[in-house]
FIMI-879944 format. One line per field, with one value per residue: residue number from 0; residue in one letter; chain; x, y, z of N, C-alpha, C in turn. Coordinates in pm, whole numbers, plus 50000, padded with zeros to 5 digits. Example, Ala and Ser with C-alpha at 12.3 -4.5 7.8 and 13.67 -1.06 7.14 Angstrom:
<pts>
nr <- c(0/1);
rest <- c(a/s);
kette <- c(A/A);
n_xx <- c(51319/51285);
n_yy <- c(49431/49775);
n_zz <- c(50780/50708);
ca_xx <- c(51230/51367);
ca_yy <- c(49550/49894);
ca_zz <- c(50780/50714);
c_xx <- c(51320/51290);
c_yy <- c(49670/50003);
c_zz <- c(50780/50787);
</pts>
This chain:
<pts>
nr <- c(0/1/2/3/4/5/6/7/8/9/10/11/12/13/14/15/16/17/18/19/20/21/22/23/24/25/26/27/28/29/30/31/32/33/34/35/36/37/38/39/40/41/42/43/44/45/46/47/48/49/50/51/52/53/54/55/56/57/58/59/60/61/62/63/64/65/66/67/68/69/70/71/72/73/74/75/76/77/78/79/80/81/82/83/84/85/86/87/88/89/90/91/92/93/94/95/96/97/98/99/100/101/102/103/104/105/106/107/108/109/110/111/112/113/114/115/116/117/118/119/120/121/122/123/124);
rest <- c(m/l/p/a/a/s/q/v/p/g/g/t/l/g/w/y/a/r/l/l/l/l/p/a/m/y/f/a/a/l/a/w/l/n/c/y/a/i/g/r/w/e/s/a/a/p/i/l/v/n/g/v/a/g/k/g/g/l/v/g/a/a/g/v/a/l/a/l/l/a/g/a/g/a/p/s/v/g/w/l/m/a/a/g/t/a/s/a/l/l/i/v/l/l/e/r/a/r/g/r/l/t/p/l/a/l/r/a/a/a/d/l/v/l/l/t/p/v/l/l/l/m/f/g/r);
kette <- c(A/A/A/A/A/A/A/A/A/A/A/A/A/A/A/A/A/A/A/A/A/A/A/A/A/A/A/A/A/A/A/A/A/A/A/A/A/A/A/A/A/A/A/A/A/A/A/A/A/A/A/A/A/A/A/A/A/A/A/A/A/A/A/A/A/A/A/A/A/A/A/A/A/A/A/A/A/A/A/A/A/A/A/A/A/A/A/A/A/A/A/A/A/A/A/A/A/A/A/A/A/A/A/A/A/A/A/A/A/A/A/A/A/A/A/A/A/A/A/A/A/A/A/A/A);
n_xx <- c(48587/48320/48157/48212/48127/47858/47757/47736/47548/47294/47342/47617/47769/47911/48138/48258/48304/48496/48700/48759/48852/49128/49277/49164/49247/49522/49564/49484/49692/49895/49815/49847/50128/50205/50115/50265/50527/50528/50485/50721/50914/50847/50885/51149/51291/51553/51701/51586/51674/51468/51274/51096/51192/51226/50966/50830/50950/50853/50575/50588/50693/50483/50292/50393/50370/50090/50004/50093/49949/49677/49673/49679/49419/49258/49342/49317/49298/49545/49712/49635/49728/49999/50050/50003/50215/50427/50385/50445/50717/50817/50780/50974/51199/51179/51234/51502/51599/51562/51732/51789/51564/51311/51095/50832/50840/50886/50645/50456/50546/50518/50241/50183/50291/50104/49920/49992/49841/49661/49783/49718/49481/49563/49686/49487/49421);
n_yy <- c(50060/50130/49893/49862/50109/50093/49939/50090/50247/50499/50788/50810/50795/51005/51063/50809/50766/50963/50859/50626/50732/50805/50548/50447/50627/50599/50327/50332/50481/50298/50085/50212/50243/49977/49908/50092/50006/49744/49808/49953/49754/49561/49697/49705/49930/50164/50185/50441/50733/50850/50657/50359/50289/50542/50655/50456/50480/50732/50676/50487/50644/50826/50646/50571/50814/50852/50622/50673/50908/50827/50610/50719/50797/50592/50289/50047/50137/50256/50029/49905/50093/50073/49813/49851/50022/49846/49690/49879/49924/49671/49654/49836/49690/49481/49621/49671/49414/49361/49285/49021/48869/48725/48889/48785/48673/48905/49044/48871/48869/49140/49166/48987/49109/49301/49178/49194/49330/49128/48978/49098/48982/48741/48820/48937/49211);
n_zz <- c(50016/49999/50056/50333/50436/50385/50588/50814/51069/51012/51125/51178/50951/50823/50991/50991/50719/50670/50827/50689/50454/50447/50449/50211/50010/50040/49978/49715/49606/49656/49492/49246/49253/49238/48976/48828/48888/48779/48511/48453/48495/48303/48069/48037/48099/48175/48504/48705/48896/49054/49010/49039/49297/49418/49407/49543/49792/49867/49883/50086/50299/50329/50414/50667/50805/50790/50924/51184/51237/51202/51374/51629/51689/51597/51637/51483/51220/51198/51213/50975/50789/50844/50755/50483/50433/50466/50238/50035/50085/50040/49765/49688/49767/49584/49352/49396/49372/49112/48893/48946/48919/48711/48469/48495/48753/48902/48851/48967/49233/49299/49294/49497/49730/49780/49932/50194/50404/50474/50663/50899/50978/51086/51318/51460/51441);
ca_xx <- c(48533/48174/48092/48224/48044/47716/47721/47736/47417/47270/47397/47762/47837/48005/48263/48314/48354/48622/48800/48797/48908/49274/49324/49120/49337/49656/49569/49478/49831/49971/49779/49915/50269/50216/50102/50381/50645/50517/50504/50863/50990/50818/50932/51296/51342/51668/51669/51591/51699/51339/51183/51014/51242/51197/50822/50795/50995/50757/50451/50618/50704/50348/50225/50438/50307/49946/49985/50108/49838/49551/49687/49653/49276/49194/49454/49301/49332/49690/49770/49610/49822/50133/50059/50019/50352/50512/50370/50520/50860/50850/50793/51106/51296/51171/51308/51644/51630/51514/51825/51800/51434/51251/50978/50715/50857/50865/50502/50388/50586/50457/50101/50180/50317/49983/49840/50048/49739/49592/49851/49649/49380/49628/49722/49367/49418);
ca_yy <- c(50151/50133/49786/49890/50225/50057/49869/50186/50307/50629/50914/50813/50771/51113/51039/50683/50785/51037/50768/50532/50803/50795/50421/50430/50704/50541/50202/50368/50516/50173/50012/50282/50209/49841/49913/50166/49920/49637/49871/49984/49630/49490/49774/49696/50066/50176/50222/50585/50775/50860/50564/50279/50300/50676/50670/50363/50541/50837/50612/50428/50751/50875/50544/50582/50933/50828/50521/50742/51002/50753/50521/50791/50801/50466/50195/49949/50205/50271/49900/49886/50180/50015/49698/49908/50073/49729/49655/49976/49902/49545/49685/49897/49579/49412/49705/49648/49277/49355/49215/48879/48804/48736/48979/48715/48663/49039/49075/48789/48915/49272/49143/48917/49198/49378/49100/49212/49359/49006/48930/49154/48886/48639/48876/48990/49358);
ca_zz <- c(50114/49992/50134/50476/50468/50377/50710/50924/51095/50950/51172/51195/50824/50793/51065/50947/50583/50681/50881/50582/50340/50449/50394/50072/49923/50048/49904/49574/49570/49657/49369/49137/49261/49187/48829/48778/48899/48679/48381/48438/48486/48179/47955/48040/48105/48266/48641/48725/49034/49123/48945/49129/49434/49470/49428/49651/49917/49902/49928/50217/50399/50353/50494/50806/50863/50805/51029/51313/51250/51220/51489/51754/51716/51557/51623/51375/51095/51203/51176/50833/50718/50862/50664/50350/50426/50443/50097/49955/50103/49973/49623/49675/49771/49455/49256/49422/49327/48974/48804/48981/48901/48577/48469/48548/48898/48956/48845/49068/49366/49321/49330/49625/49843/49811/50028/50328/50506/50515/50785/51017/51020/51168/51448/51525/51443);
c_xx <- c(48382/48108/48099/48133/47895/47667/47710/47595/47412/47349/47549/47838/47939/48139/48333/48373/48486/48732/48849/48864/49061/49323/49282/49212/49477/49665/49549/49618/49918/49940/49844/50063/50293/50212/50221/50505/50641/50540/50651/50944/50969/50859/51083/51359/51463/51623/51689/51614/51568/51235/51101/51061/51210/51050/50773/50836/50901/50625/50472/50626/50566/50270/50265/50371/50158/49917/49996/49991/49707/49556/49660/49506/49204/49303/49438/49333/49483/49761/49752/49707/49964/50153/50073/50159/50449/50504/50451/50669/50905/50860/50928/51214/51295/51245/51458/51690/51594/51603/51834/51671/51386/51134/50852/50722/50836/50717/50427/50421/50525/50311/50089/50201/50197/49892/49891/49942/49661/49656/49787/49541/49439/49659/49605/49360/49303);
c_yy <- c(50145/50018/49811/50005/50191/49986/49961/50240/50453/50749/50922/50801/50880/51092/50915/50695/50862/50948/50670/50601/50793/50661/50400/50504/50644/50412/50224/50406/50390/50089/50078/50246/50069/49840/49984/50077/49809/49693/49903/49856/49561/49568/49769/49835/50072/50221/50373/50618/50786/50778/50491/50295/50436/50696/50576/50415/50651/50779/50548/50532/50809/50775/50548/50700/50911/50723/50585/50836/50928/50666/50588/50788/50671/50362/50094/50010/50226/50142/49871/49969/50126/49895/49745/49963/49958/49685/49749/49951/49769/49565/49751/49787/49499/49490/49683/49511/49256/49272/49066/48801/48821/48834/48913/48704/48799/49075/48999/48837/49051/49258/49076/49011/49286/49305/49113/49246/49236/48949/48984/49059/48779/48690/48944/49140/49410);
c_zz <- c(50115/50067/50285/50517/50466/50504/50832/50944/51049/50999/51178/51064/50792/50861/51015/50807/50586/50734/50775/50464/50334/50395/50249/49976/49924/49967/49754/49524/49565/49533/49247/49136/49206/49034/48766/48777/48793/48539/48353/48417/48352/48056/47942/48037/48200/48405/48658/48871/49111/49047/49050/49274/49496/49500/49538/49787/49963/49952/50065/50328/50431/50438/50640/50874/50887/50911/51166/51340/51281/51345/51622/51790/51689/51532/51509/51239/51087/51163/51028/50749/50728/50770/50519/50329/50400/50297/50008/49966/50043/49821/49596/49679/49642/49347/49272/49371/49180/48881/48830/48960/48758/48583/48525/48700/48964/48960/48954/49209/49398/49358/49467/49743/49875/49909/50171/50433/50553/50643/50911/51067/51112/51308/51519/51535/51364);
</pts>
């Protein structure tokens, strides 16, 4: 958020910072989900009802709500939130496939799904 905010002309920083706050907080939650999932997978802990899938579902649902909320006023922020939502839901899918993948494959895939927002560059959003 700081590199983007540093490029904003003086008087508009307050509005711009507030606009960037939603995606910054959401992507912090997404990074936490990634670390939580990897920690659970590598500890060989039993699958919990509200473990990775439950928390990933909550982060995904929050992403949908934030994408709709932000997308109404700033479509590019809405698209960014939607891409983050896709990352959260892909982590949930990885949890579902946990038994078929090695811990190393799970770790690599969990980090790879965080790159989902890069797809926005291909579509010009």
